[in-house]
Structure formats: structure tokens, C-alpha cells
N, C-alpha and C positions, 0 to 999 in steps of 0.2 A: 701713220698716230704718234703724234708727240711723247716725248720719252724725259723722263725726269730721273736724277738721282740726289738724294739727301746725304750729305757727307759731315761726317765730323772731324777736325782734327786736333791733335795737340800740337801748336805751334810752339816751337823752341827757339828759332830766330825770327822776328817781324822783318827785320829788314829783308834779311835772303827770302823770305816767302814774297813781299813784295817785289822783289825783282822776277822770282818766278812767274807772279799774276801777270809784271808788265809783259815778261819775253811771251806767255804762250795767247795770250788773250789775241794777236792778231790770226794765229792759226785755229784758235775756239772759233772765233768769228768765221774763216772757210769754211767750215762744216757747219755754219747756221747755230752756232752754238751759242750759249748765253746764262749769265746769271742773273737768277732770278731773286733770291735773299741771301743777304750774307749778314752773319752775326757774331761780335766776338762775345763768348760766353763767360759770365762769372762766377757761376754759380751751379752743374749738374746735379739735380735733385732726383733723380732715377736713371738709370743706364742699364744696358743689357751686355755692357764689357769694363773688362775693368781698368781700358785704358782712359786718361783724361782727355776731355776735349774741352776746350777753349774758342773753339772756332766750330759753326755751323753755318752751311751756306747751300743754296739747291742748283746744280746745273745742270738745263735741259737743252733738247734736240729735237730736231722734226722727228727721226728715229732711234731708234734702239740702233740701229746697222749705221746712222751717222755717229752715233757717239761712240760705238767699237772702232769705227776708222779715224774718229780723232784721238783717242786713246792709242792706237796703235802707230798713228802716224809716225814718220822717224825723226822729223825736226820735233813735234813734240817730247817722244824718248829722249833727246839729248837734254831740251830744256828742264825736263823732270831729271833726270841723274843729275846734271850741274845742279840744280836750285833746288828742288822741290825734297829732295831725301835729303841735303843738307840741314833743312828749317823745319821738320817736322818729325817729331818721336815717334807718332803714330795717326793711321787713318781709318776710319771708321766709316764704313757703306751703312749708312743708317735704314734705308731705302732704295730700291729701284723701282720705278711704275709708267704706265702709262698714263698721261693726262687727258682731260678733256677741254685743253686750249689749245 
């Protein structure tokens, strides 16, 4: 069953975050993952977290298992440590769910 995450980020370094996206994209594709929606957010009206959110996106995989394999891939973890940790202040998992598509 297809699986999707909705993520909210507080990006503090746009250039470094873009380097992260460019570096991780080939690995994402090998796991059959893809971004569905991607928004830069200027105002959050209601939130369940104290963390700021200025970017919201969806990321989808063919299954939850494929998603977990991607996020634990050693090459992905290197890219995450090199680029993502330096480019965001916080990450909020808004939702994780199976999809019908």
C-alpha cells in the first residue's frame, strides 16, 4: 500500500537545504520515493507544535517499508548529517499514512 509523510520544516539556510535536496534526490528515486507537494509557508495559523514551520512537503513511497529503508540508507544518512542538520532548526512530522493512490 502506498505510504506518505507530510513534513513541516523550519529552514534556516535555504542554500544548504537545496544542496541537501539535490544530493538526496538520486537515492530517493532508487527507493521509488517522490515529492508530491512542496510549499514555502509564510504564515502558520494553527499548529500542534511550538516549532516554527516555513516549509511543508509530502514525500511518498510504494510502502512504509520502502520509506524506512530509504531513511536508514547509509548514503542518505551521510547526506542528512552533512546538509540537512545544518540547514534546518526543526522538523515536524505532521502526518504519516497509507494512501489510496
